[in-house]
N, CA, C and O atoms as a MOPAC input file, in Angstrom:
PM7 MOZYME 1SCF
protein

 N      0.82800 1    -1.13400 1     0.02700 1
 C     -0.02900 1    -0.00900 1     0.00000 1
 C      0.85700 1     1.26600 1     0.01600 1
 O      1.94800 1     1.27700 1     0.58600 1
 N      0.37100 1     2.28000 1    -0.59800 1
 C      1.14900 1     3.52500 1    -0.78400 1
 C      1.22400 1     4.23200 1     0.58200 1
 O      0.32400 1     4.12900 1     1.41500 1
 N      2.28700 1     4.91900 1     0.76100 1
 C      2.46100 1     5.73900 1     1.96600 1
 C      1.50100 1     6.95800 1     1.89100 1
 O      1.01800 1     7.34400 1     0.82600 1
 N      1.26100 1     7.52700 1     3.07000 1
 C      0.36400 1     8.68200 1     3.07100 1
 C      0.90800 1     9.83600 1     2.20500 1
 O      0.17200 1    10.50400 1     1.47900 1
 N      2.18000 1    10.02600 1     2.31400 1
 C      2.81800 1    11.16600 1     1.48900 1
 C      2.59100 1    10.88600 1     0.02000 1
 O      2.21700 1    11.77300 1    -0.74700 1
 N      2.81200 1     9.67900 1    -0.35000 1
 C      2.63200 1     9.31300 1    -1.85700 1
 C      1.07200 1     9.46900 1    -2.22000 1
 O      0.69900 1     9.97900 1    -3.27700 1
 N      0.29500 1     9.03200 1    -1.34100 1
 C     -1.18700 1     9.14700 1    -1.68400 1
 C     -1.58300 1    10.61100 1    -1.79800 1
 O     -2.39100 1    10.96300 1    -2.65700 1
 N     -1.03000 1    11.47200 1    -0.94700 1
 C     -1.31200 1    12.89700 1    -1.02500 1
 C     -0.76900 1    13.45300 1    -2.38000 1
 O     -1.46100 1    14.19100 1    -3.08100 1
 N      0.46900 1    13.07700 1    -2.71300 1
 C      1.10700 1    13.47600 1    -3.93400 1
 C      0.30000 1    13.08500 1    -5.13200 1
 O      0.01800 1    13.89700 1    -6.01300 1
 N     -0.07700 1    11.80200 1    -5.15500 1
 C     -0.89500 1    11.33400 1    -6.25500 1
 C     -2.27500 1    11.99400 1    -6.45200 1
 O     -2.72400 1    12.22400 1    -7.57500 1
 N     -2.91300 1    12.28100 1    -5.33300 1
 C     -4.17600 1    13.03900 1    -5.30700 1
 C     -3.98800 1    14.36900 1    -5.96800 1
 O     -4.75200 1    14.75700 1    -6.85100 1
 N     -2.95200 1    15.07500 1    -5.53200 1
 C     -2.68300 1    16.39600 1    -6.03200 1
 C     -2.38000 1    16.34700 1    -7.50600 1
 O     -2.91100 1    17.16100 1    -8.26200 1
 N     -1.52100 1    15.39600 1    -7.96100 1
 C     -1.13900 1    15.26600 1    -9.33600 1
 C     -2.40600 1    14.95800 1   -10.27400 1
 O     -2.58200 1    15.51300 1   -11.35900 1
 N     -3.19600 1    14.07600 1    -9.76000 1
 C     -4.34900 1    13.64800 1   -10.60300 1
 C     -5.48500 1    14.66500 1   -10.54400 1
 O     -6.26600 1    14.77000 1   -11.49000 1
 N     -5.58600 1    15.39700 1    -9.47600 1
 C     -6.65200 1    16.35500 1    -9.38800 1
 C     -6.42200 1    17.55200 1   -10.24900 1
 O     -7.36000 1    18.08600 1   -10.84000 1
 N     -5.14000 1    18.00300 1   -10.33400 1
 C     -4.83300 1    19.15600 1   -11.21300 1
 C     -3.89600 1    18.75500 1   -12.24700 1
 O     -2.72100 1    19.12300 1   -12.25100 1
 N     -4.45500 1    17.94500 1   -13.18800 1
 C     -3.62600 1    17.33900 1   -14.27300 1
 C     -2.90500 1    18.38600 1   -15.14200 1
 O     -1.76700 1    18.13100 1   -15.53600 1
 N     -3.47200 1    19.49700 1   -15.45100 1
 C     -2.86300 1    20.47400 1   -16.30500 1
 C     -1.89100 1    21.42300 1   -15.51400 1
 O     -1.18600 1    22.24600 1   -16.09900 1
 N     -1.89500 1    21.27500 1   -14.26500 1
 C     -1.04300 1    22.08900 1   -13.38700 1
 C     -1.30400 1    23.57900 1   -13.64600 1
 O     -0.38000 1    24.39200 1   -13.65300 1
 N     -2.53600 1    23.90600 1   -13.85000 1
 C     -2.98500 1    25.27800 1   -14.11100 1
 C     -3.33200 1    25.99500 1   -12.84900 1
 O     -3.60000 1    27.19600 1   -12.86400 1
 N     -3.33300 1    25.26100 1   -11.72900 1
 C     -3.72000 1    25.90100 1   -10.39300 1
 C     -5.17000 1    26.44800 1   -10.49800 1
 O     -5.54000 1    27.38700 1    -9.79300 1
 N     -5.96200 1    25.84700 1   -11.38000 1
 C     -7.38000 1    26.31000 1   -11.50000 1
 C     -8.14000 1    25.92200 1   -10.28200 1
 O     -9.07600 1    26.62300 1    -9.89800 1
 N     -7.78400 1    24.83700 1    -9.65300 1
 C     -8.55300 1    24.40300 1    -8.46700 1
 C     -7.77700 1    24.83100 1    -7.25400 1
 O     -6.55300 1    24.96200 1    -7.26100 1
 N     -8.57100 1    25.04800 1    -6.18200 1
 C     -7.91000 1    25.49000 1    -4.93900 1
 C     -7.15900 1    24.34200 1    -4.30400 1
 O     -7.52800 1    23.19100 1    -4.54000 1
 N     -6.16200 1    24.57300 1    -3.53800 1
 C     -5.45800 1    23.58700 1    -2.80900 1
 C     -6.25600 1    23.07100 1    -1.67100 1
 O     -6.86800 1    23.85500 1    -0.94500 1
 N     -6.27800 1    21.81200 1    -1.48400 1
 C     -6.88700 1    21.13400 1    -0.34000 1
 C     -5.91600 1    20.99200 1     0.80600 1
 O     -4.72400 1    20.77200 1     0.59200 1
 N     -6.39300 1    21.11100 1     1.96600 1
 C     -5.51900 1    20.87800 1     3.14300 1
 C     -5.24600 1    19.43400 1     3.30000 1
 O     -5.97500 1    18.59300 1     2.77200 1
 N     -4.19500 1    19.12000 1     4.02700 1
 C     -3.87900 1    17.65200 1     4.23800 1
 C     -5.07500 1    16.89700 1     4.87300 1
 O     -5.31700 1    15.73000 1     4.56900 1
 N     -5.80900 1    17.59300 1     5.75900 1
 C     -6.93300 1    16.96000 1     6.44000 1
 C     -7.99700 1    16.64100 1     5.46300 1
 O     -8.56400 1    15.54900 1     5.50300 1
 N     -8.31800 1    17.62000 1     4.51400 1
 C     -9.26200 1    17.40500 1     3.48100 1
 C     -8.87100 1    16.26100 1     2.58200 1
 O     -9.69900 1    15.40800 1     2.26100 1
 N     -7.62100 1    16.23200 1     2.17200 1
 C     -7.19000 1    15.09400 1     1.30400 1
 C     -7.34400 1    13.74900 1     2.04000 1
 O     -7.77800 1    12.76200 1     1.44600 1
 N     -6.99000 1    13.71700 1     3.32300 1
 C     -7.16300 1    12.52500 1     4.12500 1
 C     -8.61700 1    12.03800 1     4.08400 1
 O     -8.92000 1    10.85800 1     3.90700 1
 N     -9.47100 1    13.01200 1     4.25800 1
 C    -10.91900 1    12.62800 1     4.30400 1
 C    -11.38400 1    12.13000 1     2.92500 1
 O    -12.12000 1    11.14700 1     2.83500 1
 N    -10.97100 1    12.77800 1     1.90300 1
 C    -11.33000 1    12.24000 1     0.58300 1
 C    -10.82000 1    10.85800 1     0.29300 1
 O    -11.50800 1    10.02500 1    -0.29600 1
 N     -9.54300 1    10.62000 1     0.73900 1
 C     -9.02400 1     9.26100 1     0.53600 1
 C     -9.68400 1     8.18800 1     1.38400 1
 O     -9.89300 1     7.06400 1     0.92600 1
 N    -10.01300 1     8.54100 1     2.63300 1
 C    -10.71200 1     7.67500 1     3.43600 1
 C    -12.14900 1     7.35400 1     2.93900 1
 O    -12.57800 1     6.20000 1     2.93100 1
 N    -12.83200 1     8.36600 1     2.54900 1
 C    -14.13900 1     8.16400 1     1.94400 1
 C    -14.10500 1     7.26000 1     0.71400 1
 O    -14.96200 1     6.39100 1     0.55400 1
 N    -13.14400 1     7.46000 1    -0.12800 1
 C    -13.05500 1     6.79000 1    -1.39900 1
 C    -12.65800 1     5.26800 1    -1.07400 1
 O    -13.10400 1     4.34400 1    -1.75400 1
 N    -11.83300 1     5.08000 1    -0.04600 1
 C    -11.43300 1     3.72500 1     0.34800 1
 C    -12.63300 1     2.92300 1     0.89800 1
 O    -12.81800 1     1.74500 1     0.59400 1
 N    -13.45800 1     3.64200 1     1.74300 1
 C    -14.61500 1     3.02000 1     2.28700 1
 C    -15.62200 1     2.64200 1     1.19500 1
 O    -16.21600 1     1.56400 1     1.22700 1
 N    -15.79300 1     3.51700 1     0.26400 1
 C    -16.69200 1     3.30900 1    -0.84000 1
 C    -16.24600 1     2.16800 1    -1.70300 1
 O    -17.05500 1     1.33700 1    -2.11600 1
 N    -14.96700 1     2.11900 1    -1.98100 1
 C    -14.39000 1     1.02300 1    -2.79800 1
 C    -14.56200 1    -0.35800 1    -2.09000 1
 O    -14.88900 1    -1.36900 1    -2.71200 1
 N    -14.32600 1    -0.33200 1    -0.77600 1
 C    -14.49000 1    -1.59600 1    -0.05400 1
 C    -15.91900 1    -2.06800 1    -0.05400 1
 O    -16.20100 1    -3.24400 1    -0.28500 1
 N    -16.81600 1    -1.14700 1     0.20700 1
 C    -18.27100 1    -1.49100 1     0.19900 1
 C    -18.73300 1    -2.00000 1    -1.17000 1
 O    -19.56000 1    -2.91000 1    -1.23000 1
 N    -18.23900 1    -1.45700 1    -2.23100 1
 C    -18.69400 1    -1.87200 1    -3.56600 1
 C    -18.13500 1    -3.17300 1    -4.07700 1
 O    -18.79700 1    -3.92800 1    -4.78900 1
 N    -16.86600 1    -3.42100 1    -3.68700 1
 C    -16.20500 1    -4.55800 1    -4.26100 1
 C    -16.10800 1    -5.81600 1    -3.20300 1
 O    -15.99500 1    -6.97500 1    -3.60300 1
 N    -16.15900 1    -5.49300 1    -1.94300 1
 C    -16.09700 1    -6.54700 1    -0.94700 1
 C    -17.48700 1    -7.07600 1    -0.56400 1
 O    -17.63200 1    -8.21200 1    -0.11200 1
 N    -18.48500 1    -6.23900 1    -0.75400 1
 C    -19.88800 1    -6.64100 1    -0.33400 1
 C    -20.84800 1    -6.27100 1    -1.50800 1
 O    -21.77400 1    -5.48800 1    -1.29700 1
 N    -20.64200 1    -6.82700 1    -2.76000 1
 C    -21.49500 1    -6.45800 1    -3.83400 1
 C    -22.89300 1    -6.84400 1    -3.70700 1
 O    -23.78200 1    -6.23600 1    -4.30400 1
 N    -23.12500 1    -7.90800 1    -2.89300 1
 C    -24.56400 1    -8.37900 1    -2.63800 1
 C    -25.37500 1    -7.34500 1    -1.92000 1
 O    -26.57900 1    -7.23500 1    -2.15100 1
 N    -24.76100 1    -6.59300 1    -1.06900 1
 C    -25.47600 1    -5.49500 1    -0.31600 1
 C    -25.97300 1    -4.41400 1    -1.21000 1
 O    -27.05400 1    -3.85600 1    -1.02100 1
 N    -25.12500 1    -4.11700 1    -2.23000 1
 C    -25.52800 1    -3.06600 1    -3.15800 1
 C    -26.70700 1    -3.56100 1    -3.99000 1
 O    -27.66100 1    -2.80700 1    -4.18200 1
 N    -26.68300 1    -4.74200 1    -4.47200 1
 C    -27.74200 1    -5.33800 1    -5.26300 1
 C    -29.06400 1    -5.38400 1    -4.52400 1
 O    -30.11700 1    -5.21400 1    -5.13900 1
 N    -29.03600 1    -5.60300 1    -3.25000 1
 C    -30.29100 1    -5.64300 1    -2.42200 1
 C    -30.90600 1    -4.22500 1    -2.43200 1
 O    -32.12500 1    -4.06700 1    -2.49700 1
 N    -30.09700 1    -3.27500 1    -2.37000 1
 C    -30.56600 1    -1.87700 1    -2.26700 1
 C    -31.27200 1    -1.45000 1    -3.56600 1
 O    -32.15800 1    -0.59500 1    -3.54500 1
 N    -30.86400 1    -2.06200 1    -4.71100 1
 C    -31.37400 1    -1.62800 1    -5.99100 1
 C    -32.71200 1    -2.32200 1    -6.21600 1
 O    -33.49900 1    -1.82900 1    -7.02300 1
 N    -33.00700 1    -3.40100 1    -5.57400 1
 C    -34.24300 1    -4.14100 1    -5.91700 1
 C    -35.38800 1    -3.79700 1    -4.94600 1
 O    -36.49300 1    -4.32200 1    -5.08200 1

């Protein structure tokens, strides 16, 4: 698994691909929250797909 510093760097690189500084900078706390939320969503969707299908029916 990537280190926290690498995850932050990748987030910033991918969020502002053109390096135009069009988007505001996120604080480290905000980046941590985005990464945590995305991780939880990923785990819920791929580890427990049957739970998602029950919600749709």
